N, C-alpha and C positions, 0 to 999 in steps of 0.2 A: 184207415190203413187196416187192411183185412188179414188176419192171421189164418192161413190154411195152406195146405201143401208145405209144411214148415221145411223139410229138406231142400225144396226149391226156392221158396221165397223168403223164408225167414233167416235161415242159418247161414246162408251166404252173406247177407248184408251185415250180420253180427260179427263177422270175421274182419269187415271193413273198418278203417281207423275211424274214430269219433268225429274227426274234423279234417279239412284240408288245409295245405299251406297256401294255395290259391283258390279263390272263389271265382266260378264262371259267372259273367254279367250277362243278364238277358236283356236285350232291348225290346222297348214296347213296339207293338206292330198294331195296324188297323187293317180290316179286310172287309168288304161288302159282301154279305153272304146270302141275304134276303132282301126282298122288296121292303120299302118303309111302310110301317103299318099305323094307319090313322086312327086306330081303335083306341090307342094309348090316351089320346085326348078326349074320348067319347065318355059320356056319363056311364056309370054302372049299368049293365045289363044281365039278363039271364038268357044264354043261349037257348033256343026253342027245342033243339034235338039232343040227345044224349049219346054218350059213349057206350061201347059195349059193356054191359054188366050194370050200368047205373040203373037205379030204380027211384032216386030222388036226388034233389041236389038243393043248395041254399037259394033263395028267392032272388038274391043279389050278388052279383060276381064283379068284383073291380078288375079293370084291365091293368095288368102289371105295366111298368115302363121298361123294364129290363131285368136281367138277373147276373149273379155272379156265379163264376164256376172257380172252385178251387182245386187246383192240381196238387195232388200229394208230393210228387217227386221221389226219387229213390231214397231209401234210408241212409243216412250218413253222406248225403252228397248236396245238401243245402239248396235243393232245386224247386221247392215249393214256390209255385206262383200264383198269381190271382188274374183271372181274366173277366171281361164284362161283355154281355151282348145289349145293345139298345135296340129295342123294337121299333122306336120312331125312325130310325136312320137305317136299320138292319145291317149296322156295322157290328163287327166282332173285335173287340180290343183285347190284346194278348198282353200279358204282364204288366198291368197298369200299377201295382204297388210299387214295383220299381221306379217307375217313371214319377209317379206322384210323391215318392218319398225317397229322393236320390241320396239323401244324407243318411239312410238307416244302414247301420253295418249289416252285413250277411243278409241283407234284403229280407225276405219274408221268413226263411229259415228251413228246418229240416223236417219234413213229412206234415203236410196240411192233412188234418184229420175230420175236421167239421167246420161248418160255417152257419153263422145265424144272424138275423136282424132283428133288433130290438129298440124301439124309440127311435132315436136318431143315429142309432151307432151299428156298425157291421162287426161282427166278432169271427176271428178266424182262430180255430184251435190248432197250434202247431205243436204236434205231439213229441218228437224227439229233441225239440229246442225248449220244450218244458214250459211253455208260455201260451197266452191267449192274446193275440195281436187285437187291439181296438181301434177302430177307423171310423170317420165319418161315412154314413150310409150312401151319400150322394156322390162323394168325392174320392173316397178310399185315402184321404188323409189320415196319417196315424195321430191317434190321439194318446195312446199309451199301451201298456201292457200289464197283463196279469200274469204273475208267476206261479205256475202250478206242475208240479212233476209229473212227467209221463202222462198228461191230460189227454182225454179221449172225446168226449161229446159234450154239448152244451144246451141248456134249455133256459127259458125265462120265465118269471112269475113274479108279479107285483114289485118291481123294483130291482129285483136280485136276478142273478145269473147263477146257475147251478151246473156244475162242471164234474164230470167223472175223471178219476184219477187212478191209474195202477199203482201209483205211490212210490213204487220200487223201481229198479232198473229194468231195461229190456233184456230180458233172459230167460230162455227156454230152460225150466227146471223143474222136474216133477215135485220136488220139495220146497218150493218157493214159499218162503214164510210171511211176506209182506202182503197184508189184506189191503184192498182198495178203499177208496172213499169218494164222496161226494162233498164238493166244497160249495159253500154259500159265498156268492161275491156281491159286494156293493156296486152296482153298476154306475154310481155317481163318481165314487172315489177309486174303483177298481182294485179295492182291498179284500182279500180273503177274510171273512168273519168268523165262519164256523167250518168244521169238518165232521161228516158223519160217517162211521165206518160201515163198510158194507161187505160183500164177499170178494173173492179173489178175481182181479182183472175185470172190474166192472166196464161194461161198454155203453150202448145207448141208454137214454133215460127218457121218461115221459112223465109229464105232471098232469093229474087228473083229480079233481075234487079234494083238494087239499092234501094230496098224498103224492109223493114221488116213487115211480117205479124204476126199478134200476135192473138192467140184465147183467147178471155175473157170469162171466166166461169162463174164468180158469184158464184162459188161452195159453199162458204161458207154462202150465202144469202139466202138459201132455205127458202121459194119458189120464192124469187124474182130473179131469176136468170139474167144474163148478156146474150146477144144475138148477139153480133157483133164481127167482126174482125178488130183491129186496124191496119192501115197502117202507117209505119213511114218512112219518107225520111231519107235514111241512111246518106247522107252528112249533113243536117242541124241536124240530130238527133231530129226531131220534128213529132209529130203526125199529119198527113195531111187528114186522113180520117176514116171513120168507116163504115163498110159494114154490114148491117144487114142480119143474116144468120138463126139462130135459138138458141135455149136457151141451157145454159150449155155447151158451146163448148169445145173441149179438144185438139184433134190432128190435125196436119197439115203436109202434104207432097205434094210436087210439082212434076209435071211430065214433060215430054220432049217437051210437046205441051204448056207449059206456063199455064197449067190448075193447081190450088191449091185445093187440096182435104182436105175437113175439116169434122171432126167427132162431132156430137152432142150427149151427153149422154142422152138427154131428161130429164123427171122429175121423172122417176121411177115409175109414176102412169098412167097419161092420156097421156102423150106425149112420145112416143118411140125413142130410139137411132136411128139416121139416118146418111147417109152419103151425104155430099153437095160438091158442087164445085163452085170456082170463076174463072172467066176469068181474068187473072192478066193483060191482055193487056189494058182493060178497067175499071178494078178494080170493076167489077159488079157481082152480083148474077148469077150463072149459070143454077142450078138445083139440083135435089135430086134423090138419089136412095133408094129404100125401104130396106135397108139392115142395122143391127144393128152393130156398131163399137166401140170396146173398144181399139183396138190397130191395127196399119196396117204396112206393109212393102212392098215397091215397088220394083219391079223387072222388068226392060223393061217396056212393057205395061201391066204387071200384078200387080194388087194391091190385096195383100195377106192380109185377116183381119180375127180376131175373133171378135164376139160379146157375151159379158155376161150381159144380161139384168135382173135385179131384178124386180120382181113385187110385190108392196105393197098389191095386191089383193091376188095372189096366195101364196105369201110367199115362192117364189120358183125361181130358175134361168132358164133362157133358153139360150143356149149356141150354137153358130154357128160358122162354119169355111168356109169363103167364099173366092172367087176370083172375082175381077171386071176387065174388060177390059177398061183401061183409054181412050184408042184411041176411041172405039166405045161408051164409057159411059153406058155400059151394065154389069149386073151380069151373070158371066159365071157360076158359080156353088155356092152352099150355103153349100158344104161340101167336101174340097180338100182332106181329109183322107180317107185312104182304109182301107179295113178289119175290119170295125167297131172301129177303134181306137178312134175316137172321143168320144165315150162312156166310155173310160178308163181314160180320163183327168178329174179330179176334178173340178178345176179352172184354165184354161188358164190365162196366166199372163204377156206372152212377146211373140214376134215372130221377126224372122229375116230370110232371105232368102240369101243363099250363091250365089253371082253373078256368081261364076265361074261354079260350078257344079249343081247349082239349088236346093241343099238341103235345106230343110225347118226346122227351129229350133223353138221349141215351148216350152215354161215353163209352169209349173204346180204348183201353189202356195199351193194346197191341202187345209189344214185347217188353213192356214195363221200362225199358231203359231209353227210349226216344219218344219224340213227340206223339201224343195221343190224337183222338179225334171226337168231336161233338157231332151227333147226328140228330137231325130234326124230322119226325115222321107227323102225319096227322092223325087223326082219331081213328082212322081205319087202318093205320099201321102202313100208309104209303109215304116213302121218303120225300121230304121237301128240300133238304140241304145238308151240307156237311160241311165242317171247317176243321183246320188243325188246331190244337189246344198245346198246353205244356205237357210236361210228363206225367203219366198217370192222372188224367182227369177223373175227379170223384164226386165232389159234393156242391151242391146248388143252393143258392139263397135267392128267393123271388124278390124284385125291388118294386114297390107301390110309391106313386107320387104322394 
């Protein structure tokens, strides 16, 4: 769930009732959108050519068999849904959680904010329902849930799940008093074992070399945003440092060189969204690239990103689709889409790159109130196919055999 243009996107939902007397039921649907892909049964291989910006890639790349797409749904509407794309059949399955788990009340819940696969399980972070749904990764059959208030993002390490939590209620308040935390969860019992306090409204996290890095946003505290990345020692599970970066931090991803890439949303007025990096060997600020980042996906040395910047001056959006070479720390392009496709996307809301064939997946949230779209492009930015999704399609998890 992205916090920007508060007057438009956040404040209106906050005025809505917390629940509804009647819950809309979404029926599962299947649609063939692409030819069957025989490579899912092939042995691991490395593609012979490279995508724009790549300078190297791992020697072996496994073909994925499919991927999940978590649709956020509008806040307070209980409309988060789970879709699945099957590479072997080319079929897109809408709302599979409801069909696989018909007895679960309220279905998936209110605002799907992150998704991840670890071991044999699929985890969906459902922000305003204050839970993480745990499912079988192949069937999406519900196994249980983890109760965490205002949970945000999830990562995994050595048998544990680590989940960021805003801890307090959904509330835009410059004097918000509740600091956030990271919860350590036993993936066998689904129990929260420990909590480590960090900054206000912690968002994405990354685990590198025995440390957890957490992007503190302060997103509820407009105009008094946070500007630090918390560093947690994973063994003692204590915060050992905060690195000052920029205000309203959001996304984190680590490259193969030990560089942690951090996005800032800015303040939607005078301070623009930008991309920063941290040297995790010294835990020090590294630098900045002048490109807006709302979401990013790393493939080899290519960091694919899109930026959706709202201006309170022009009352309009500025949207870009870029690639950064993480080895050179340079912007390769500010538009990786071909044939004017960037003009056909109303509001990009999620991104993923297939590590095997380099296809690029983008989602379009459109008007935020009705079905969105998933678009597939080849590595050169040419559109291959498009399919309808649930409301506000956002978060991907690639599935392997």
